[in-house]
Residue, then its C-alpha position, 0 to 999 in steps of 0.5 A: m552518526i555522521r558519515t562523510l564522503a569528500v571528493t577532492h578537486q583531483g577526483e580522490v575520494l575520502m571516506d568517513k573523515p570527521l566533519s570538523e576536519i572538512k572545509v567545503e572550499d578545500y573539496k570539489w563537493i562533500w556528502a554528509d549523512f546524518s543517520e539517527p543523529t543525536p541532538e549535538e549532531t543535529r546542531l551541526l546543521d546550523t553551526h557547521f553548515h549554516f542552513h536556514p532555521l526553517a529547514i532545520e525546523d522541518c528536519m526536527h518535525v516529523l512527518q513532513r509532507p514531501k516538498l521542495d524549498h529554496y534557500e539562497d544557494v541550497q535546495f531543501f527536499v523532504l522525501h519519504a522512504l517506505n518501511e517494508t514491514t509497516l508500509s509507513a512513511e519515514e522522512v528523509d531530508l536532503f540539503v543540496g548545494k553547489s558543493i554540499f550534499v547533506t542527508y538527514h534521517l531519524h531512522e536507519q535507511f538501507e537505501l542511503e547505503e545503497a546510494r552511497e555505494r552507487v555514488m562511489e562506483e560512479i566516481d571511480s568510473r569517472k562517469g557523469w559526476s560533474g554536477g556532484p551533489m545534484l546527481a547524488a541527490y538523484t541517486v538517493m531519490d532513485k533508491l527510495v522510489d525503487n524500494y516502493f516496488p517490492s511492497l506493491y508487487m507483494i500486494e498484487d500477488e496477494l490479490a491474484e491469490l485472493d481472486s483464485r480462492g473465491s470458492s474455497e474460503s468463507v466470504e467473511e474471511l475473504m472480505s477481511q483480507v480484501f479490506d486489509v489489502r485496501s488499507r495497505l494500498l491506501k498507505l502506499r498511496r499516501t506515500i507515493v502520490p505526494m512523492r510523484d507531485l514533488m518530482y513533477r515540481i522538481l522537473n518544472s522548477q526554475h530554481i534548480q539549475s540542472n542540465v538536460e542529462e540530469r533532468m532526464y534522470f529525474g524524469d526517469i524517477y517521475d516515470h517510475l512514480l507514475k507507473l506506481t500510481d497507475m498500479i495502485e489505482a488498478d489494484r484498488e479497482m481490483t479490490a473493489d471488484l473482488r469486494d463486489s464479487y464477494i458481496s454478490l456471492n454472499s447474496n446468492r448463497m443467502n438467496s439459495i439458503m432462503k429458497t431451500l428453507t422456503v421450500i421446506t416450510t411450504i411443503f410442511m405447511p399443509l402437513t402441519l395443518i392436517a396434523g393440527i386438525y387431527g390433534m385437536n382434543f374433542n370428544v366428538m370427531p367422526e374420523l376418530d371412529f373410522p378404523y382406516g382413518y390413521p393410515i389414510v391420513l398418513l398416505l394423504m400427507l405423503l402424497l401431498g408432500g411428494s406432489m409438492v416436491l415434484w411441482f417445485r422441482r419442475r419449477g426449477w426451485f432445486k437448481 
């Protein structure tokens, strides 16, 4: 599906006019959005807009790393949107010219619809749209980056909950959840860090003709990406701390169990020795004929076990 937005030289906006009826020179600037395009619609990138074949090829090969390429009077951007369900990246391609703005994406992106509404509002208010396509590109980038925050905030809430549940669940379950969070943070990092590097290149590119105000807008997106990167690194450190804490907790629990078993085994070792001696099947054993031998041995075993328990308690083995 192709949706269009055309701005006339008089400032009027024409929505969803067929692309075949639009001549670029008749308008101040136009925006064509290729959403889940068919092969026939994709060919319009060449037949109607005459974009460079390499840029069109990059649109067809998913998933490209975020980048910026310069083709004569058109800037080609590869951006990454974030799928909130899978946290996987989805490619969004932009072609930005003096009077042309084309967005191309194989998956439906609600951020593009929000950007479209934002552009309409700005055009109606007559504010800041002298640059047209470049500021429209900024709006799309801003919406894509803003959509990164909710997923990261959700992960931070999970980390806070994990930190408070350290003593109520088994270590195995907690470790599994921590590694799941680390895996999702890695997915976010693979999307956000390349976008941060791309935004840095946009700010320092000599090929992009933009005024000071436009660079301020792009600088704001770069600041957001820096904040996202710092948040991810802090969350990764927190998961590492939680992992180490759970490992230490598991080791302490194991040491406590082993200590308890060691105490029990140590107490029963002399008792087992005595019982083993008196359990030998020999005919000639002096103790067998002694009438008080059995209660005396039981009393001896009880005293020996009790004294060992008291000794271990004084040594602090039961704490």
